[in-house]
matplotlib code that plots the C-alpha trace (Angstrom):
import matplotlib.pyplot as plt

x = [-5.6, -6.4, -5.1, -8.3, -8.1, -4.8, -6.0, -8.9, -6.7, -4.2, -6.6, -8.2, -4.8, -5.0, -8.6, -7.1, -4.1, -6.1, -8.6, -5.9, -4.4, -7.3, -8.9, -9.8, -10.0, -6.7, -8.3, -10.2, -8.7, -10.2, -8.6, -6.1, -4.5, -4.6, -4.3, -3.2, 0.2, -0.1, 0.5, 2.9, 4.9, 5.2, 5.9, 8.7, 10.9, 13.0, 14.3, 15.2, 16.3, 16.9, 15.9, 12.7, 10.6, 6.7, 6.6, 8.4, 7.3, 3.2, 4.4, 5.2, 2.8, 0.3, 1.6, 1.9, -1.5, -3.1, -2.0, -3.3, -6.7, -8.7, -8.7, -5.0, -4.6, -6.4, -5.3, -1.6, -1.9, -4.2, -1.1, 0.6, -1.4, 0.5, -0.4, -3.9, -2.5, -2.3, 1.3, 3.8, 4.9, 8.6, 10.5, 11.8, 14.4, 13.9, 17.1, 15.1, 17.4, 16.5, 17.3, 13.6, 10.8, 9.0, 11.7, 11.0, 7.4, 7.2, 9.0, 7.2, 3.9, 5.2, 6.0, 2.7, 0.8, 2.4, 1.4, 4.8, 6.5, 8.8, 11.6, 11.9, 15.8, 14.8, 17.1, 18.4, 16.9, 13.3, 12.2, 9.0, 6.9, 7.2, 6.7, 3.7, 2.1, 3.0, 0.5, -2.2, -2.3, -2.1, -5.2, -7.1, -5.8, -4.4, -4.0, -0.8, 0.7, 2.3, 4.0, 5.4, 8.9, 11.0, 14.4, 17.5, 20.4, 21.6, 19.0, 18.7, 16.2, 15.7, 14.9, 15.3, 17.1, 16.0, 18.7, 18.5, 21.8, 24.4, 27.2, 29.1, 26.7, 25.9, 29.5, 28.7, 25.0, 26.6, 29.0, 26.8, 24.0, 25.0, 24.5, 20.3, 18.1, 18.4, 17.9, 20.4, 19.9, 22.7, 22.9, 20.7, 19.4, 16.8, 16.7, 15.0, 14.5, 13.1, 12.0, 11.7, 8.2, 7.2, 4.4, 4.4, 2.6, 5.0, 8.0, 6.3, 5.7, 9.8, 10.5, 8.9, 10.5, 14.0, 13.1, 11.1, 12.7, 15.6, 16.6, 18.0, 15.0, 16.8, 13.1, 13.9, 15.6, 19.4, 20.1, 18.5, 18.8, 18.1, 17.8, 20.8, 19.9, 17.7, 17.7, 18.0, 17.9, 14.4, 12.7, 14.2, 11.6, 9.2, 11.2, 10.5, 8.5, 10.8, 13.4, 12.6, 15.4, 17.8, 16.5, 16.8, 20.4, 21.8, 20.8, 22.3, 25.2, 25.4, 25.1, 27.6, 30.1, 29.5, 29.4, 33.0, 34.8, 33.3, 34.4, 38.3, 38.3, 37.1, 34.2, 31.3, 28.0, 24.8, 23.5, 20.2, 20.4, 19.1, 20.3, 23.3, 22.9, 26.4, 27.3, 27.8, 28.5, 27.3, 24.0, 23.9, 24.6, 25.0, 22.8, 21.5, 23.3, 21.3, 23.6, 22.7, 23.8, 22.8, 21.6, 21.7, 18.7, 15.6, 17.8, 20.8, 19.3, 17.5, 20.9, 22.7, 19.8, 19.9, 23.4, 23.3, 20.1, 21.9, 22.4, 19.1, 15.9, 13.7, 13.4, 11.5, 9.4, 6.6, 7.4, 8.3, 7.1, 5.4, 6.7, 5.8, 5.0, 8.1, 8.0, 4.3, 5.0, 1.8, 2.3, 3.9, 6.4, 10.0, 12.9, 15.6, 12.9, 13.3, 10.5, 9.7, 6.8, 7.6, 11.1, 8.9, 6.9, 9.6, 11.5, 8.3, 7.9, 11.8, 10.3, 12.6, 10.6]
y = [-100.9, -101.9, -99.5, -98.2, -96.9, -95.5, -93.5, -92.2, -91.3, -89.1, -87.6, -86.6, -85.2, -82.9, -81.4, -81.0, -78.7, -77.3, -76.3, -74.8, -73.1, -71.1, -70.5, -67.3, -68.6, -69.5, -71.0, -74.0, -77.8, -80.1, -83.6, -83.1, -79.7, -76.6, -73.9, -71.9, -73.9, -74.6, -71.0, -71.1, -73.5, -71.7, -68.2, -70.1, -72.1, -69.3, -69.3, -72.9, -72.7, -68.9, -70.6, -71.8, -67.8, -68.2, -67.8, -70.8, -72.9, -71.8, -72.9, -76.4, -76.7, -75.9, -77.5, -81.4, -80.6, -79.8, -83.5, -85.3, -85.7, -89.1, -88.7, -88.0, -90.7, -93.3, -92.7, -93.1, -96.3, -98.0, -98.3, -101.0, -103.7, -105.3, -102.2, -104.3, -107.2, -107.5, -108.8, -107.9, -104.7, -104.4, -101.4, -99.1, -96.7, -93.3, -89.9, -87.4, -84.1, -80.8, -78.4, -77.0, -77.4, -81.0, -82.1, -86.0, -85.8, -87.7, -90.5, -90.4, -90.4, -93.9, -96.0, -95.1, -95.5, -98.7, -100.2, -100.1, -99.2, -96.2, -95.1, -91.7, -90.0, -86.3, -83.9, -81.3, -78.2, -79.1, -81.6, -79.7, -80.1, -83.9, -84.8, -81.8, -83.4, -86.8, -86.2, -84.9, -88.2, -89.9, -88.3, -89.3, -92.7, -94.1, -97.5, -94.7, -94.5, -98.1, -97.4, -94.3, -94.0, -90.5, -91.0, -88.7, -91.3, -93.6, -95.9, -99.5, -102.7, -101.5, -103.8, -101.2, -97.6, -94.5, -91.9, -88.3, -86.0, -84.5, -86.2, -86.1, -87.8, -90.4, -91.8, -92.2, -93.7, -96.3, -97.4, -97.9, -98.9, -100.6, -104.3, -103.3, -102.4, -99.3, -95.4, -93.2, -89.7, -87.5, -83.9, -82.8, -79.6, -79.1, -76.9, -74.9, -75.1, -72.2, -71.6, -68.2, -67.3, -67.8, -66.0, -63.2, -66.1, -68.5, -66.4, -65.2, -69.2, -69.5, -67.1, -69.1, -72.2, -70.3, -68.1, -70.8, -71.5, -69.3, -72.1, -74.2, -77.5, -79.9, -78.8, -75.5, -73.8, -73.5, -73.5, -72.3, -73.2, -70.0, -70.3, -68.5, -64.6, -64.6, -62.1, -62.9, -59.6, -58.7, -61.3, -60.1, -57.6, -60.3, -61.1, -58.2, -59.5, -61.4, -58.7, -59.2, -62.1, -59.7, -58.5, -61.8, -61.8, -65.2, -64.9, -61.6, -62.6, -65.5, -62.5, -60.5, -63.3, -64.4, -60.7, -60.4, -63.5, -62.9, -59.2, -60.3, -63.6, -60.8, -63.6, -62.0, -61.6, -59.7, -58.3, -57.4, -56.3, -59.9, -62.2, -62.8, -64.1, -66.2, -68.1, -71.5, -75.0, -76.7, -76.7, -76.5, -73.1, -71.1, -69.4, -65.8, -66.8, -68.4, -70.0, -69.8, -72.0, -71.0, -74.1, -74.4, -76.7, -78.6, -81.8, -80.3, -79.2, -82.6, -85.1, -82.9, -82.8, -86.5, -86.7, -85.0, -86.9, -88.7, -84.5, -83.5, -83.5, -82.5, -80.1, -77.3, -76.2, -76.4, -79.7, -80.4, -80.0, -76.2, -72.9, -72.8, -76.1, -77.2, -76.7, -78.6, -82.6, -84.6, -88.1, -89.9, -87.7, -89.3, -87.8, -88.7, -90.8, -93.4, -95.2, -95.7, -97.3, -99.7, -100.6, -101.1, -103.4, -105.8, -105.4, -107.0, -109.5, -110.8, -112.0, -109.6, -110.7]
z = [15.3, 11.3, 7.8, 8.3, 12.0, 11.6, 8.8, 10.2, 12.8, 11.2, 9.5, 12.5, 13.7, 10.3, 10.9, 14.6, 13.4, 10.7, 13.2, 15.7, 13.3, 12.0, 14.9, 16.4, 19.7, 21.5, 24.8, 23.2, 23.9, 20.8, 20.5, 22.9, 21.2, 23.7, 20.9, 22.9, 23.8, 20.1, 19.3, 22.7, 20.7, 17.3, 19.0, 21.3, 18.5, 18.0, 21.3, 20.6, 17.3, 15.7, 12.0, 13.5, 13.0, 14.1, 9.9, 9.5, 12.1, 11.3, 7.1, 8.1, 10.6, 7.5, 5.1, 7.1, 8.3, 4.6, 3.8, 6.4, 4.9, 4.7, 1.2, 0.8, 2.7, 0.9, -2.1, -0.7, 0.9, -2.0, -3.3, -1.0, -0.8, 2.2, 4.0, 4.8, 6.3, 9.7, 10.9, 13.8, 14.0, 13.5, 16.1, 13.4, 15.0, 13.0, 13.6, 12.3, 10.7, 12.0, 9.6, 9.1, 11.6, 11.7, 8.7, 10.3, 10.5, 6.7, 8.9, 11.6, 9.7, 7.5, 9.8, 12.5, 9.2, 8.0, 11.7, 12.4, 16.5, 16.2, 18.5, 17.1, 17.8, 17.2, 16.5, 19.3, 17.5, 17.3, 19.6, 20.7, 17.9, 16.9, 20.4, 21.0, 17.3, 19.1, 21.5, 19.8, 17.7, 21.3, 22.5, 19.5, 19.1, 22.3, 21.2, 19.6, 23.3, 22.7, 19.2, 19.4, 22.1, 21.5, 23.0, 23.5, 24.0, 21.8, 19.6, 21.1, 20.5, 16.5, 13.6, 10.5, 10.6, 8.8, 9.6, 8.0, 7.9, 6.2, 4.4, 7.4, 9.4, 7.1, 7.5, 10.9, 10.1, 7.8, 10.5, 13.3, 11.4, 7.8, 9.1, 9.9, 6.9, 6.5, 4.6, 5.0, 3.8, 2.7, 1.8, -1.2, -2.9, -5.2, -8.8, -10.7, -14.5, -15.9, -19.9, -20.3, -21.1, -16.6, -15.7, -13.0, -10.5, -11.8, -11.0, -7.5, -6.7, -7.7, -5.0, -2.5, -3.4, -2.6, 0.5, 2.8, 5.4, 4.7, 1.8, 4.5, 3.1, 0.9, -1.3, -1.6, -4.7, -4.6, -8.3, -11.2, -15.0, -17.1, -21.3, -22.8, -23.4, -20.0, -18.2, -14.9, -12.6, -14.5, -12.0, -9.1, -8.6, -8.9, -5.1, -3.4, -1.0, 0.8, 1.2, 4.5, 5.3, 5.3, 8.7, 10.0, 12.0, 10.5, 7.5, 7.2, 8.5, 6.1, 3.5, 4.5, 5.0, 1.4, -0.2, 1.3, 0.1, -3.5, -3.2, -1.9, -4.2, -7.0, -8.1, -10.4, -8.9, -8.8, -5.8, -5.1, -1.2, 0.0, -2.4, -4.0, -7.7, -8.6, -11.8, -10.8, -12.2, -8.7, -7.1, -3.5, -2.7, 0.5, 3.1, 0.9, -2.5, -5.6, -8.2, -11.8, -14.9, -18.6, -20.7, -24.3, -24.8, -22.8, -23.7, -22.2, -19.0, -18.6, -19.6, -16.8, -14.2, -14.5, -13.9, -10.6, -9.5, -6.6, -5.2, -6.6, -4.3, -6.4, -10.2, -10.1, -13.1, -16.1, -16.8, -13.2, -9.7, -9.9, -8.7, -5.0, -4.6, -3.5, 0.2, 0.0, -0.6, -0.9, 1.5, -1.6, -2.5, -0.8, 0.3, -2.0, -3.8, -2.0, -1.1, 2.5, 2.8, 0.5, 2.6, 5.6, 4.1, 2.7, 6.0, 6.7, 4.3, 5.4, 8.3, 11.0, 13.6]

ax = plt.figure().add_subplot(projection="3d")
ax.plot(x, y, z, "-o")
ax.set_aspect("equal")
plt.show()
């Protein structure tokens, strides 16, 4: 199976998912995707993980499906001439996170598009969706069946490791996988920089960056930098469409808890009724809380974010990732800024096998 075959297979996977999500009929089966089953899975994820509402699961699948086009995949892989060379595949162990639906899909894609074999340990909170999408891919191209393995137990018999987790779990990963070629990801958060002259559409988009997935993703905005004198409260009206998050019990519990803590500690904050806004120098805010910080100049805020680059996943703003696109990354937008394909190519060139 050469690179062109792999690209065509994933492009057809994207087409299949798009058709299934948009189909009016829920009974047809195409390319191994039973539309009724897909919708059942979307609706049922909330039973396994209360944060995985049907709306959020559908958003995650849509974001993936829209990027899986032959044009995108070709543009992405063209940057790596080594992908066209036929080499012995390596076995890549991937430990997937479960903070948002299908958080491990990009690693799944990267390992397989590069011609390697995948041994995936899925999150217990998110194992059905990725295995179902894998089944669709294998129906499209049965040669992938020998390249994909899922496990609930300990990873064994691998050549390299990609593991995503928290700062705490990263220490565990370092201990067990430090002697292997690895990518080990830790906690990261994303920030937005406001100039003060954003349009209504841009502010609406910022709301999407903040509230999608209840703010649980590393690409969700957890802090905004605003110019001195900016009226932060004036933009809350743009986020009223997201006020329904307070109806979600787990989000509401976080909101009530954080509000109570701030009140008891006599800490200053704004309360929108569904979001707490607090001035803070930190970038990692709790669920239901948005941190903000004033800045003196664009130079100053740019320097500050550069100093925090090891903790920041992405920056949203007019001069960075567009508002509203935080959770819609392209294949070439790598987590933690680490080029996964380059990593996998180096492992091959190093002659692991």
